[in-house]
gemmi code that builds the backbone of each chain (N, CA, C; Angstrom):
import gemmi

chains = {
    "A": [
        ("MET", (45.783, 81.786, 82.645), (45.751, 83.151, 83.323), (46.799, 83.813, 83.005)),
        ("GLN", (46.720, 85.143, 82.575), (47.550, 85.925, 82.242), (48.003, 86.970, 83.040)),
        ("ILE", (49.318, 86.912, 83.452), (49.831, 87.939, 84.574), (51.162, 88.284, 84.174)),
        ("ASP", (51.390, 89.642, 84.035), (52.678, 90.318, 83.708), (53.082, 90.711, 85.082)),
        ("SER", (54.558, 91.026, 84.955), (55.398, 91.469, 86.032), (56.398, 92.180, 85.950)),
        ("HIS", (56.587, 93.610, 86.330), (58.126, 94.569, 86.255), (58.266, 95.149, 87.270)),
        ("MET", (59.601, 95.422, 87.584), (59.849, 96.243, 88.460), (59.875, 97.907, 88.265)),
        ("SER", (59.262, 98.587, 88.937), (59.488, 100.079, 88.668), (59.917, 100.502, 90.199)),
        ("GLY", (61.492, 100.845, 89.965), (62.387, 101.185, 90.972), (62.237, 99.989, 92.095)),
        ("ASP", (61.593, 100.423, 93.460), (61.684, 99.076, 94.415), (60.236, 98.609, 94.362)),
        ("VAL", (59.456, 99.046, 93.600), (58.057, 98.168, 93.504), (57.841, 97.498, 92.379)),
        ("GLN", (57.218, 96.356, 92.704), (56.997, 95.146, 91.744), (55.501, 95.378, 91.070)),
        ("ILE", (55.391, 96.063, 90.049), (54.105, 96.192, 89.533), (53.487, 94.549, 88.784)),
        ("VAL", (52.619, 94.022, 89.217), (52.082, 92.975, 88.816), (50.459, 93.201, 88.072)),
        ("THR", (50.798, 92.935, 87.433), (49.690, 93.307, 86.089), (48.576, 92.199, 85.560)),
        ("VAL", (47.487, 92.124, 85.944), (46.534, 91.010, 85.474), (45.886, 91.208, 84.173)),
        ("THR", (46.447, 90.586, 83.202), (45.935, 91.079, 81.846), (44.721, 90.302, 81.299)),
        ("GLU", (43.772, 90.148, 82.139), (42.864, 89.156, 81.682), (41.420, 90.048, 82.134)),
        ("ASP", (40.398, 89.895, 81.671), (39.208, 90.699, 82.037), (38.284, 90.002, 83.161)),
        ("ARG", (38.652, 88.877, 83.736), (38.266, 88.018, 84.678), (38.917, 87.552, 85.973)),
        ("LEU", (38.546, 87.963, 86.849), (39.485, 87.234, 88.058), (38.057, 86.884, 88.910)),
        ("ASP", (37.945, 85.320, 88.319), (36.962, 84.837, 89.191), (37.126, 83.269, 89.573)),
        ("ALA", (36.241, 82.230, 89.856), (36.296, 81.010, 90.581), (36.679, 80.286, 89.453)),
        ("ALA", (36.753, 80.521, 88.192), (37.585, 79.601, 87.061), (38.971, 79.859, 87.061)),
        ("VAL", (39.602, 80.935, 87.591), (40.783, 81.476, 87.290), (41.488, 81.477, 89.154)),
        ("ALA", (40.719, 81.491, 89.957), (41.413, 81.806, 91.170), (42.500, 81.151, 91.941)),
        ("ILE", (42.628, 79.750, 91.742), (43.719, 78.844, 92.213), (44.870, 79.194, 91.661)),
        ("GLN", (44.862, 79.524, 89.969), (45.972, 79.630, 89.291), (46.719, 80.976, 89.410)),
        ("PHE", (45.503, 82.031, 90.018), (45.941, 83.452, 90.204), (47.047, 83.319, 91.757)),
        ("LYS", (46.532, 82.557, 92.678), (47.185, 82.330, 93.770), (48.377, 81.751, 93.569)),
        ("ASP", (48.523, 80.804, 92.903), (49.759, 79.960, 92.725), (50.910, 81.211, 91.907)),
        ("ARG", (50.275, 81.744, 91.024), (51.053, 82.664, 90.197), (51.551, 83.758, 91.278)),
        ("MET", (50.811, 84.181, 92.132), (51.014, 85.217, 92.766), (52.054, 84.800, 93.770)),
        ("ARG", (51.930, 83.361, 93.888), (53.095, 82.774, 95.196), (54.143, 82.927, 94.633)),
        ("ALA", (54.232, 82.584, 93.155), (55.565, 82.464, 92.319), (56.251, 83.871, 92.572)),
        ("LEU", (55.246, 84.923, 92.093), (55.815, 86.299, 91.841), (56.199, 86.840, 93.256)),
        ("SER", (55.789, 86.956, 94.315), (55.865, 87.396, 95.466), (57.407, 86.596, 96.266)),
        ("ALA", (57.472, 85.219, 95.676), (58.609, 84.886, 96.018), (59.785, 85.603, 95.702)),
        ("GLN", (59.919, 86.552, 94.691), (61.083, 87.134, 94.052), (61.390, 88.242, 95.075)),
        ("GLY", (60.446, 88.685, 96.229), (60.906, 89.398, 97.521), (61.063, 90.740, 97.400)),
        ("ALA", (59.933, 91.297, 96.183), (59.970, 92.505, 96.607), (59.270, 92.914, 98.122)),
        ("GLU", (59.554, 94.277, 98.456), (58.828, 94.746, 100.266), (57.498, 95.106, 99.446)),
        ("ARG", (57.541, 95.658, 98.154), (55.948, 96.347, 98.072), (55.677, 95.961, 96.545)),
        ("ILE", (54.647, 95.083, 96.517), (53.483, 94.626, 95.480), (52.466, 95.652, 94.821)),
        ("VAL", (52.610, 96.239, 93.748), (51.151, 96.755, 93.076), (50.425, 96.153, 92.409)),
        ("LEU", (49.616, 95.491, 92.570), (48.708, 94.716, 91.598), (47.665, 95.650, 91.055)),
        ("ASP", (48.045, 95.732, 89.737), (47.455, 96.465, 88.451), (46.150, 95.613, 87.791)),
        ("MET", (44.893, 96.131, 88.574), (43.718, 95.666, 88.137), (42.926, 96.398, 86.854)),
        ("ALA", (43.340, 97.134, 86.549), (42.599, 98.120, 85.333), (42.011, 97.321, 84.338)),
        ("GLU", (42.742, 96.044, 84.071), (42.074, 95.214, 82.842), (41.054, 94.212, 83.296)),
        ("VAL", (40.759, 94.029, 84.751), (39.884, 93.174, 85.267), (38.508, 93.785, 85.308)),
        ("ARG", (37.703, 93.517, 84.596), (36.493, 93.838, 84.539), (35.242, 93.305, 85.479)),
        ("PHE", (35.613, 91.899, 85.938), (34.632, 91.321, 86.677), (35.479, 90.673, 87.679)),
        ("LEU", (35.184, 90.774, 89.065), (35.759, 90.105, 90.205), (34.499, 89.275, 90.913)),
        ("ASP", (34.717, 88.073, 91.368), (33.633, 87.326, 92.090), (34.177, 87.136, 93.528)),
        ("SER", (33.401, 86.356, 94.224), (33.920, 86.559, 96.104), (35.012, 85.497, 95.894)),
        ("SER", (35.297, 84.620, 95.054), (36.440, 83.789, 94.641), (37.675, 84.306, 94.460)),
        ("GLY", (37.467, 85.359, 93.281), (38.550, 86.208, 93.104), (39.106, 87.194, 94.262)),
        ("LEU", (38.119, 87.673, 94.838), (38.501, 88.298, 96.233), (39.017, 87.623, 97.028)),
        ("GLY", (38.732, 86.486, 97.250), (39.319, 85.661, 98.413), (40.872, 85.510, 97.774)),
        ("ALA", (41.292, 85.145, 96.755), (42.397, 84.730, 95.676), (43.342, 86.052, 96.250)),
        ("VAL", (42.807, 87.664, 96.127), (43.568, 88.626, 96.138), (43.993, 88.620, 97.939)),
        ("ILE", (43.022, 88.757, 98.505), (43.231, 88.474, 100.078), (44.495, 87.327, 100.373)),
        ("SER", (44.225, 86.248, 99.808), (45.091, 85.028, 100.047), (46.556, 85.631, 99.578)),
        ("ALA", (46.729, 86.261, 98.219), (47.844, 86.702, 98.001), (48.261, 87.961, 98.930)),
        ("MET", (47.771, 88.766, 99.453), (48.083, 89.501, 100.575), (48.730, 88.868, 101.725)),
        ("LYS", (47.893, 87.523, 102.249), (48.566, 87.093, 103.488), (49.847, 86.359, 102.818)),
        ("GLN", (50.035, 85.793, 101.628), (51.238, 85.244, 101.597), (52.418, 86.018, 101.329)),
        ("MET", (52.027, 87.254, 101.167), (53.410, 88.338, 101.484), (54.100, 88.562, 102.837)),
        ("GLY", (53.735, 87.931, 103.705), (54.182, 87.930, 104.901), (54.577, 89.179, 105.984)),
        ("HIS", (55.242, 88.943, 106.753), (55.800, 90.222, 107.715), (56.332, 91.415, 106.689)),
        ("GLY", (56.080, 92.677, 107.278), (56.763, 93.937, 106.690), (56.507, 93.916, 105.147)),
        ("ARG", (55.818, 92.877, 104.701), (55.784, 93.331, 103.152), (54.317, 93.800, 102.563)),
        ("ARG", (54.273, 94.467, 101.586), (52.480, 94.836, 101.186), (52.116, 94.673, 99.944)),
        ("LEU", (50.806, 94.215, 99.817), (50.223, 93.996, 98.571), (49.581, 95.186, 98.579)),
        ("GLU", (49.529, 95.864, 97.507), (48.439, 97.305, 97.318), (48.008, 97.015, 95.720)),
        ("LEU", (46.739, 97.759, 95.751), (45.928, 97.410, 94.628), (46.027, 98.991, 93.662)),
        ("ALA", (45.672, 98.654, 92.312), (45.561, 100.227, 91.552), (44.831, 99.872, 90.472)),
        ("GLY", (44.088, 100.513, 90.070), (43.369, 100.643, 88.527), (41.780, 99.873, 88.770)),
        ("LEU", (41.323, 100.030, 89.740), (40.232, 99.063, 90.299), (38.939, 99.800, 89.149)),
        ("THR", (38.270, 98.678, 88.369), (37.057, 99.510, 87.423), (36.002, 99.450, 88.385)),
        ("PRO", (35.275, 100.039, 87.774), (33.791, 100.422, 88.839), (33.236, 99.130, 89.464)),
        ("ALA", (33.091, 98.102, 88.667), (32.229, 96.630, 89.105), (33.175, 96.231, 90.257)),
        ("VAL", (34.575, 96.073, 89.998), (35.408, 95.464, 90.973), (35.497, 96.298, 92.379)),
        ("ALA", (35.712, 97.765, 91.894), (35.615, 98.646, 93.156), (34.246, 98.249, 93.924)),
        ("LYS", (33.323, 97.816, 93.399), (32.123, 97.688, 94.132), (31.957, 96.292, 95.259)),
        ("VAL", (32.867, 95.452, 94.459), (32.948, 94.363, 95.301), (33.715, 94.424, 96.886)),
        ("PHE", (34.925, 95.177, 96.451), (35.551, 95.838, 97.694), (34.885, 96.599, 98.533)),
        ("SER", (34.154, 97.633, 98.104), (33.374, 98.395, 99.281), (32.143, 97.703, 99.762)),
        ("LEU", (31.438, 96.682, 98.960), (30.444, 95.876, 99.717), (30.836, 95.345, 100.558)),
        ("THR", (32.065, 94.450, 100.589), (32.592, 93.447, 101.543), (33.489, 94.103, 102.573)),
        ("ARG", (33.562, 95.535, 102.345), (34.550, 96.315, 103.315), (35.967, 95.995, 103.216)),
        ("MET", (36.127, 95.161, 102.084), (37.720, 95.036, 102.261), (38.728, 96.210, 101.719)),
        ("ASP", (37.828, 97.178, 101.066), (38.418, 98.644, 100.892), (39.206, 99.121, 102.020)),
        ("THR", (39.023, 98.636, 103.313), (39.387, 99.123, 104.472), (40.766, 98.416, 104.846)),
        ("VAL", (40.758, 97.319, 104.303), (42.223, 96.815, 104.349), (43.201, 97.028, 103.621)),
        ("PHE", (43.004, 97.312, 102.140), (44.020, 97.410, 100.996), (44.216, 98.761, 101.040)),
        ("THR", (45.537, 98.962, 100.454), (45.875, 100.608, 99.899), (45.762, 100.544, 98.738)),
        ("ILE", (44.594, 101.232, 98.090), (43.920, 101.330, 96.685), (44.297, 102.482, 95.985)),
        ("HIS", (45.140, 102.561, 94.895), (45.528, 103.673, 93.982), (44.809, 103.796, 93.028)),
        ("PRO", (44.667, 104.922, 92.584), (43.641, 104.932, 91.210), (44.484, 104.419, 90.058)),
        ("ASP", (45.616, 104.433, 90.016), (46.343, 103.713, 88.904), (47.904, 103.551, 89.182)),
        ("THR", (48.642, 102.913, 88.511), (49.973, 102.332, 88.918), (50.768, 103.612, 88.914)),
        ("ALA", (50.745, 104.609, 88.275), (51.620, 105.968, 88.304), (51.308, 106.134, 89.442)),
        ("ALA", (50.229, 106.599, 90.151), (49.876, 107.406, 91.274), (50.331, 106.280, 92.450)),
        ("ALA", (50.371, 104.892, 92.618), (51.113, 104.100, 93.088), (52.673, 104.487, 93.216)),
        ("THR", (53.017, 104.589, 92.146), (54.674, 104.710, 92.035), (55.070, 106.028, 92.782)),
        ("ALA", (54.093, 107.079, 92.366), (54.334, 108.527, 92.715), (54.391, 108.504, 94.073)),
        ("CYS", (53.429, 107.603, 94.804), (53.416, 107.868, 96.063), (54.613, 107.298, 96.723)),
        ("ALA", (55.310, 106.284, 96.267), (56.494, 105.416, 96.603), (57.483, 106.529, 96.627)),
        ("ARG", (57.586, 107.171, 95.437), (58.896, 108.271, 95.529), (58.526, 109.307, 96.529)),
        ("ARG", (57.226, 109.704, 96.860), (57.182, 110.712, 98.106), (57.573, 110.167, 99.291)),
        ("ALA", (57.052, 109.062, 99.798), (57.624, 108.213, 100.765), (58.901, 108.041, 100.984)),
        ("GLY", (59.712, 107.690, 99.682), (60.927, 107.751, 99.854), (61.921, 108.977, 100.198)),
    ],
    "B": [
        ("MET", (5.522, 86.186, 92.102), (6.445, 85.449, 92.649), (7.926, 85.415, 91.622)),
        ("PRO", (8.760, 85.481, 91.862), (9.803, 85.068, 91.005), (10.051, 83.718, 90.126)),
        ("CYS", (9.140, 82.675, 90.844), (9.092, 81.878, 90.130), (7.986, 81.397, 89.333)),
        ("THR", (6.946, 82.174, 89.250), (6.072, 81.745, 88.773), (5.807, 83.193, 87.873)),
        ("ALA", (7.056, 83.565, 87.579), (6.616, 84.899, 86.454), (6.266, 84.561, 85.392)),
        ("ALA", (4.869, 85.610, 84.680), (4.359, 85.096, 83.388), (5.134, 86.236, 82.202)),
        ("SER", (6.198, 87.082, 83.155), (6.909, 87.660, 81.930), (7.667, 86.999, 81.054)),
        ("PRO", (8.209, 87.786, 79.984), (9.078, 87.079, 78.981), (10.264, 86.304, 79.397)),
        ("GLN", (10.424, 84.920, 79.268), (11.529, 84.264, 79.567), (12.878, 84.527, 78.903)),
        ("LEU", (13.897, 85.080, 79.139), (14.979, 85.560, 78.187), (15.981, 84.267, 78.115)),
        ("LEU", (16.154, 83.266, 79.066), (16.869, 82.363, 78.740), (16.584, 81.122, 80.163)),
        ("ARG", (16.396, 80.108, 79.469), (16.741, 78.558, 80.107), (17.277, 77.644, 79.721)),
        ("HIS", (18.380, 77.441, 80.081), (19.362, 76.296, 79.834), (19.917, 75.785, 80.988)),
        ("ARG", (20.433, 74.542, 80.585), (21.313, 73.643, 81.240), (22.641, 73.678, 81.296)),
        ("TYR", (23.539, 73.803, 82.292), (25.018, 73.954, 82.075), (25.623, 73.106, 83.205)),
        ("PRO", (26.735, 72.602, 82.673), (27.719, 71.578, 83.385), (27.930, 72.553, 84.910)),
        ("ALA", (27.759, 71.977, 85.864), (28.141, 72.612, 87.287), (29.983, 72.942, 87.439)),
        ("THR", (30.620, 73.240, 86.546), (32.221, 73.189, 86.789), (32.395, 75.068, 86.325)),
        ("PRO", (33.703, 75.244, 86.972), (34.178, 76.912, 86.610), (33.809, 76.991, 85.442)),
        ("ASP", (34.247, 76.528, 84.377), (33.785, 76.900, 83.201), (32.302, 76.770, 82.444)),
        ("GLY", (31.803, 75.840, 82.918), (30.337, 75.642, 82.674), (29.605, 77.112, 83.290)),
        ("VAL", (30.074, 77.555, 84.631), (29.294, 78.815, 85.219), (29.926, 79.915, 84.357)),
        ("ARG", (30.739, 79.864, 83.598), (31.509, 81.049, 82.690), (30.582, 81.071, 81.648)),
        ("SER", (30.057, 80.020, 81.163), (29.430, 79.651, 79.784), (28.199, 80.627, 80.063)),
        ("ALA", (27.371, 80.125, 81.210), (26.031, 80.626, 81.532), (25.832, 82.085, 81.821)),
        ("LEU", (27.179, 82.606, 82.333), (27.264, 84.157, 82.557), (27.066, 84.545, 81.045)),
        ("VAL", (28.102, 83.849, 80.396), (28.460, 84.698, 79.252), (26.915, 84.873, 78.248)),
        ("ASP", (26.143, 83.743, 78.343), (24.661, 83.336, 77.711), (23.986, 84.506, 78.242)),
        ("GLY", (23.953, 84.352, 79.465), (22.998, 85.298, 80.478), (23.168, 86.774, 80.236)),
        ("MET", (24.439, 87.158, 80.218), (24.353, 88.597, 79.913), (24.340, 88.872, 78.485)),
        ("ARG", (24.282, 88.041, 77.536), (24.273, 88.447, 76.248), (22.725, 88.498, 76.009)),
        ("LYS", (21.968, 87.717, 76.850), (20.377, 87.628, 76.513), (19.678, 89.122, 76.972)),
        ("LEU", (20.775, 89.654, 78.030), (19.871, 90.939, 78.779), (20.509, 92.452, 77.811)),
        ("VAL", (21.079, 92.049, 76.891), (21.506, 93.392, 76.025), (20.423, 94.307, 75.636)),
        ("PRO", (19.214, 93.465, 74.918), (18.203, 93.993, 74.529), (17.709, 95.033, 75.620)),
        ("LEU", (17.766, 94.806, 76.928), (17.028, 95.206, 77.880), (17.749, 96.618, 78.232)),
        ("SER", (18.672, 97.125, 77.503), (19.511, 98.234, 77.626), (19.583, 98.833, 79.334)),
        ("LEU", (20.146, 97.724, 80.156), (20.089, 98.072, 81.269), (21.081, 98.990, 81.749)),
        ("SER", (21.437, 99.750, 82.954), (22.872, 100.411, 83.110), (23.786, 99.446, 83.285)),
        ("PRO", (25.111, 100.001, 83.299), (26.220, 99.606, 83.765), (26.226, 98.838, 85.156)),
        ("GLU", (25.668, 99.603, 86.148), (25.501, 99.249, 87.390), (24.665, 97.793, 87.574)),
        ("ASP", (23.388, 97.895, 87.006), (22.517, 96.964, 87.015), (23.295, 95.749, 86.265)),
        ("LEU", (23.710, 95.796, 85.471), (24.408, 94.906, 84.857), (25.491, 94.197, 85.531)),
        ("ALA", (26.128, 94.932, 86.178), (27.334, 94.534, 87.442), (26.920, 93.515, 88.437)),
        ("ALA", (25.695, 94.126, 88.766), (24.918, 93.504, 89.842), (24.415, 92.119, 89.632)),
        ("ILE", (23.932, 92.120, 88.490), (23.515, 91.360, 87.837), (24.739, 89.929, 87.867)),
        ("GLU", (25.727, 90.285, 86.901), (26.857, 89.333, 86.549), (27.162, 88.534, 87.952)),
        ("LEU", (27.478, 89.495, 88.861), (27.862, 89.175, 90.236), (27.169, 88.252, 90.907)),
        ("VAL", (25.745, 88.652, 91.253), (24.543, 87.569, 91.650), (24.653, 86.320, 91.105)),
        ("LEU", (24.480, 86.030, 89.760), (24.815, 85.113, 88.883), (25.592, 84.375, 89.295)),
        ("ALA", (26.975, 84.910, 89.089), (28.219, 84.497, 89.379), (28.392, 83.509, 90.816)),
        ("GLU", (27.944, 84.081, 91.731), (27.891, 83.697, 92.965), (27.192, 82.542, 93.252)),
        ("LEU", (25.884, 82.906, 92.788), (24.918, 81.775, 92.807), (25.172, 80.378, 92.128)),
        ("LEU", (26.123, 80.624, 90.994), (25.967, 79.564, 90.115), (27.190, 78.564, 90.759)),
        ("ASN", (28.355, 79.594, 90.858), (29.875, 78.914, 91.795), (29.339, 78.267, 92.967)),
        ("ASN", (28.056, 78.731, 94.036), (27.726, 78.113, 95.174), (27.104, 76.916, 94.778)),
        ("VAL", (26.535, 76.495, 93.526), (26.032, 75.143, 93.230), (27.475, 74.357, 92.987)),
        ("ALA", (28.325, 74.716, 91.897), (29.258, 74.053, 91.580), (30.243, 73.639, 92.937)),
        ("GLU", (30.296, 74.538, 93.845), (31.270, 74.407, 94.729), (30.522, 73.359, 95.918)),
        ("HIS", (29.411, 73.842, 96.539), (29.070, 73.535, 97.512), (27.569, 72.284, 96.916)),
        ("ALA", (26.700, 72.503, 96.229), (25.590, 71.727, 96.340), (26.314, 70.320, 95.486)),
        ("TYR", (27.344, 70.540, 94.661), (28.290, 69.254, 93.906), (29.600, 69.187, 94.787)),
        ("GLY", (29.801, 69.595, 95.622), (30.925, 69.717, 96.211), (32.318, 69.887, 95.499)),
        ("GLY", (32.159, 70.757, 94.374), (33.277, 70.816, 93.461), (33.474, 69.619, 92.829)),
        ("SER", (32.980, 68.639, 92.579), (33.257, 67.307, 92.132), (33.620, 67.441, 90.337)),
        ("GLY", (32.957, 68.485, 89.904), (32.922, 68.442, 88.089), (31.937, 67.877, 87.930)),
        ("ARG", (31.295, 67.244, 88.593), (30.125, 66.443, 87.931), (28.846, 67.067, 88.128)),
        ("GLY", (27.691, 66.799, 87.233), (26.567, 67.481, 87.992), (25.954, 68.723, 86.968)),
        ("GLU", (24.904, 69.098, 87.137), (24.221, 70.158, 85.975), (23.451, 71.159, 86.762)),
        ("LEU", (23.311, 72.265, 86.365), (22.417, 73.358, 86.745), (21.537, 73.920, 85.799)),
        ("ASP", (20.496, 74.270, 86.066), (19.589, 74.846, 85.150), (19.375, 76.342, 85.544)),
        ("LEU", (19.629, 77.331, 84.875), (19.708, 78.708, 84.675), (18.300, 79.059, 83.911)),
        ("SER", (17.536, 79.914, 84.680), (16.571, 80.647, 83.883), (16.301, 82.122, 84.336)),
        ("LEU", (16.176, 82.648, 83.358), (16.227, 84.498, 83.654), (15.056, 84.816, 82.971)),
        ("THR", (14.022, 85.502, 83.606), (12.865, 86.373, 83.327), (12.829, 87.729, 83.812)),
        ("ALA", (12.621, 88.750, 82.544), (12.404, 90.228, 82.630), (10.974, 90.325, 82.978)),
        ("GLU", (10.921, 91.420, 84.029), (9.799, 91.916, 84.697), (9.917, 93.157, 84.298)),
        ("PRO", (9.272, 93.892, 84.612), (9.064, 95.584, 84.403), (10.063, 96.165, 85.348)),
        ("ASP", (10.677, 95.965, 86.478), (11.618, 96.551, 87.155), (12.550, 95.432, 87.928)),
        ("ALA", (12.580, 94.238, 87.297), (13.551, 93.182, 88.123), (13.804, 92.264, 87.092)),
        ("LEU", (14.969, 91.773, 87.451), (15.237, 90.777, 86.622), (15.251, 89.250, 87.362)),
        ("ALA", (14.111, 88.538, 87.079), (13.770, 87.126, 88.113), (14.695, 86.048, 87.814)),
        ("VAL", (15.236, 85.184, 88.678), (16.614, 84.799, 88.416), (15.853, 83.168, 89.104)),
        ("MET", (16.032, 82.254, 88.603), (15.647, 80.807, 89.103), (16.806, 79.764, 88.652)),
        ("VAL", (17.542, 78.912, 89.851), (18.580, 78.141, 89.670), (18.017, 77.190, 90.339)),
        ("THR", (18.155, 75.881, 89.330), (17.838, 74.416, 90.113), (19.219, 73.685, 89.589)),
        ("ASP", (19.204, 72.386, 90.649), (20.396, 71.406, 90.628), (19.881, 70.241, 91.023)),
        ("GLU", (20.377, 69.319, 90.933), (20.300, 67.854, 91.535), (21.383, 67.519, 92.458)),
        ("GLY", (22.165, 68.577, 93.271), (23.228, 68.248, 94.327), (22.421, 68.449, 95.578)),
        ("ALA", (23.690, 68.648, 96.489), (23.054, 68.360, 97.892), (22.243, 69.650, 98.607)),
        ("ALA", (21.689, 69.403, 99.476), (20.845, 70.571, 99.937), (21.509, 71.537, 100.339)),
        ("MET", (21.093, 72.711, 100.562), (21.790, 73.760, 101.003), (21.540, 73.912, 102.813)),
        ("PRO", (22.717, 73.651, 103.327), (22.425, 73.641, 104.896), (22.105, 75.193, 105.074)),
        ("GLY", (20.913, 74.942, 106.067), (20.293, 76.070, 106.568), (19.724, 77.022, 105.458)),
        ("GLY", (19.890, 77.062, 104.443), (19.326, 77.539, 103.433), (19.191, 79.298, 103.664)),
        ("PRO", (19.073, 80.195, 102.794), (19.122, 81.886, 102.616), (17.908, 82.164, 103.737)),
        ("ALA", (16.943, 81.373, 103.713), (15.623, 81.944, 104.530), (16.385, 81.975, 106.012)),
        ("GLY", (17.390, 81.417, 106.450), (17.762, 81.431, 107.970), (18.543, 82.744, 107.948)),
        ("PRO", (18.776, 82.936, 109.488), (19.235, 84.096, 109.636), (20.638, 84.489, 109.125)),
        ("ALA", (20.972, 85.732, 108.362), (21.987, 85.934, 107.652), (23.296, 85.776, 108.818)),
        ("PRO", (24.060, 85.102, 108.330), (25.435, 84.846, 109.134), (26.224, 86.306, 109.409)),
        ("ALA", (26.913, 86.602, 110.304), (27.849, 87.706, 110.190), (28.342, 87.792, 109.230)),
        ("PRO", (28.901, 89.113, 108.952), (29.639, 89.467, 107.641), (31.030, 89.199, 108.128)),
        ("PRO", (31.852, 88.637, 107.074), (33.440, 88.277, 107.584), (33.939, 89.856, 108.000)),
        ("ASN", (34.805, 89.736, 108.980), (35.740, 90.563, 109.447), (36.555, 90.941, 108.542)),
        ("PRO", (36.951, 92.374, 108.102), (37.576, 92.590, 106.934), (39.081, 92.460, 107.676)),
        ("ALA", (39.297, 92.810, 108.965), (40.647, 93.041, 109.467), (41.014, 91.468, 109.624)),
        ("SER", (40.060, 90.596, 109.831), (40.997, 89.306, 110.130), (41.409, 88.521, 108.662)),
        ("LEU", (41.257, 89.374, 107.305), (41.696, 89.131, 106.028), (40.845, 87.556, 105.898)),
        ("PRO", (39.688, 87.609, 105.865), (39.045, 86.177, 105.498), (39.023, 85.728, 104.172)),
        ("GLU", (38.946, 84.671, 103.636), (39.189, 84.458, 102.220), (37.929, 83.719, 101.740)),
        ("GLY", (37.101, 83.950, 102.448), (35.812, 82.908, 102.273), (34.563, 83.780, 102.720)),
        ("GLY", (33.269, 83.335, 102.298), (32.252, 84.147, 103.628), (31.643, 85.345, 102.503)),
        ("PHE", (31.857, 85.641, 101.287), (31.731, 86.662, 100.848), (30.321, 86.430, 99.568)),
        ("GLY", (30.096, 85.503, 99.483), (29.267, 84.858, 98.402), (27.930, 85.614, 98.730)),
        ("TRP", (27.620, 84.991, 99.827), (26.162, 85.310, 100.108), (25.899, 86.931, 100.425)),
        ("MET", (26.823, 87.100, 101.095), (26.906, 88.874, 101.417), (26.804, 89.529, 100.081)),
        ("LEU", (27.323, 89.433, 99.065), (27.100, 89.888, 97.931), (25.768, 89.649, 97.122)),
        ("ILE", (25.399, 88.588, 97.407), (23.918, 87.923, 96.806), (22.773, 88.764, 97.510)),
        ("ARG", (23.067, 89.032, 99.027), (22.142, 89.623, 99.786), (22.076, 91.315, 99.262)),
        ("ALA", (23.167, 91.493, 99.226), (23.510, 93.308, 98.759), (22.812, 93.487, 97.557)),
        ("HIS", (22.502, 92.669, 96.596), (21.523, 93.010, 95.513), (20.287, 92.441, 95.191)),
        ("ALA", (19.952, 91.477, 95.909), (18.841, 90.722, 95.364), (17.599, 90.827, 96.589)),
        ("ARG", (16.607, 90.540, 96.152), (15.542, 90.563, 96.826), (14.464, 89.414, 96.663)),
        ("ASP", (13.630, 89.030, 97.359), (12.672, 87.802, 97.432), (13.388, 86.814, 97.244)),
        ("ILE", (14.328, 86.430, 97.849), (15.055, 84.881, 97.866), (14.317, 83.950, 98.403)),
        ("VAL", (13.868, 82.991, 97.582), (13.336, 81.741, 98.124), (13.922, 80.258, 97.872)),
        ("TYR", (14.246, 79.642, 98.616), (15.138, 78.359, 98.364), (13.928, 77.150, 98.649)),
        ("ARG", (13.880, 76.518, 97.817), (13.078, 75.138, 98.173), (13.955, 73.918, 98.039)),
        ("ARG", (13.880, 73.308, 98.972), (14.381, 71.571, 98.503), (13.379, 70.528, 98.670)),
        ("SER", (13.256, 70.150, 97.276), (12.343, 68.935, 97.015), (13.420, 67.701, 96.790)),
        ("PRO", (12.821, 66.590, 97.024), (13.503, 65.152, 96.902), (14.592, 65.275, 95.896)),
        ("GLY", (15.770, 65.407, 95.905), (16.813, 65.308, 95.252), (17.142, 66.705, 94.552)),
        ("ARG", (16.609, 67.745, 94.627), (16.531, 68.915, 93.922), (16.702, 70.180, 94.876)),
        ("ASN", (17.239, 71.110, 94.549), (17.272, 72.258, 94.782), (16.768, 73.488, 93.750)),
        ("ARG", (16.192, 74.504, 94.632), (15.537, 75.475, 93.674), (15.609, 76.682, 94.400)),
        ("LEU", (16.405, 77.708, 93.681), (16.731, 78.900, 94.422), (16.004, 79.887, 93.490)),
        ("CYS", (15.092, 80.987, 94.185), (14.855, 82.036, 93.355), (15.063, 83.480, 94.054)),
        ("LEU", (15.117, 84.402, 92.971), (15.427, 85.367, 93.489), (15.099, 86.823, 92.419)),
        ("ARG", (14.880, 88.007, 93.053), (14.914, 89.026, 92.168), (16.042, 90.249, 92.192)),
        ("ILE", (16.467, 90.525, 91.072), (17.411, 91.504, 90.903), (16.729, 93.025, 90.646)),
        ("LEU", (16.523, 94.011, 91.457), (15.895, 94.890, 90.999), (16.766, 95.879, 89.923)),
        ("THR", (15.767, 96.779, 89.027), (16.825, 97.193, 87.860), (15.783, 98.593, 87.637)),
        ("GLY", (16.792, 99.404, 87.096), (16.302, 100.731, 86.722), (15.860, 101.733, 87.645)),
        ("ARG", (16.756, 101.358, 88.863), (16.407, 102.315, 89.839), (17.537, 103.446, 90.037)),
        ("ASP", (18.908, 103.374, 88.955), (19.855, 104.656, 89.008), (19.402, 105.732, 89.009)),
    ],
}
model = gemmi.Model(1)
for chain_id, residues in chains.items():
    chain = gemmi.Chain(chain_id)
    for i, (resn, *xyz) in enumerate(residues, 1):
        res = gemmi.Residue()
        res.name, res.seqid = resn, gemmi.SeqId(i, " ")
        for name, pos in zip(("N", "CA", "C"), xyz):
            atom = gemmi.Atom()
            atom.name, atom.element = name, gemmi.Element(name[0])
            atom.pos, atom.b_iso = gemmi.Position(*pos), 0.0
            res.add_atom(atom)
        chain.add_residue(res)
    model.add_chain(chain)
structure = gemmi.Structure()
structure.add_model(model)
structure.setup_entities()
């Protein structure tokens, strides 16, 4: 499971550099996200632009990662590819997450808000 | 009927009922679909339905034990892909013929319960049969409708 992380201002950008987020890597993903979110950024943007395939286990892992963030902290999504976006819309989880077109839009949004 | 199709069979193969076995089955299955020149939307729907079906077998029929095998067959029909999955694991409680459970409420941040919701969104003619020691699930994914 390949995940990279860097800070862009106050925002932690976490990039999944795998083309599948599925049952085979869901547990590893949750573990990595738990460790990364422990670094304490108030806002994490999960960049999924390289993820071509997401199944229900991968979706559950993303939701779990958001719940791990806890009070007052946010996990937002960026760069959903068409098949991934479809899973979010079919399950209506697109109503729960803030979804940005890409990480540039996500960080620009932070600057405006700040 | 999906289980008795006389159309050309694209794939029939047994795989370990493990996360890696499921990935292998998906790679093989999607490769066999290439000559059909399906749309990206059709291919995405097929890959998702197959993943949910096969992960259900690994996680529920075999209880995530890492033991057991599943058999996947794909058959091209003029306007659909017919899918049959068999395994020798535990019976599916209720089965897909029963009433659909309420979809998970997004606001409650559910981490599961999405698998059948995603299958039903894309599949038709879902037929489950339990025979002694064996599950068989057949369905169709309509293609070429975009």
